[in-house]
N, C-alpha and C positions, 0 to 999 in steps of 0.2 A: 504494500499500501504503500503510495507516493504522499509526501507531507506538502502541505501549500505554504508558499513563501509568507510569512507576516510582514507588514510594513515597518517601515523604520519607525523608533520610538522619539526621535530627536535628531536636530541637524547634526551633532556630535558623532551620533552613531552613523549616520549617513555618511560624512565626511569619513570616518576611520573606515567604513567597509569600501570605499573607491580608492581610498589610499593605500590598504594593506593588500599586497598581492595575493595574500592566501585566500582573502575574502572576496577579493574582486569579481570572481566569477558567480557569485551570488547577488553581488551588488544590483544589477541590472534587473533579475526578477523580483526582488525584494524591494526595489523602486515603484515596479509596476504594482507591487500587491500595496502600495500605501495609498491611503485616502487622499484625494484631491483634484482631481482631474488631471489633464495632459501636462501643463505648464506648471501649475502652482503646487505639486504635490510634493515640492522639495520646499517651496517658499513658506509653505502653511506650518511645518514642524515646529515643534517647539523648541528653543535654543539648548539648555542642559537640564536635566534630572538630577544630578547630584548637587552636593553642598556646593557652594561658589568659594572656590579658593584664589586667595590673593597671591 
């Protein structure tokens, strides 16, 4: 049984998946699974989930 891709949780996660060579193969499918239409799906993502570090 194949597992479906879930969308990105944050812009940080989106950036990480496209930057990391090991995860890049999953990045596009994950991007398509992200809610928000064709162009806005990246822009609508929340910034960061974790605590803000200085």
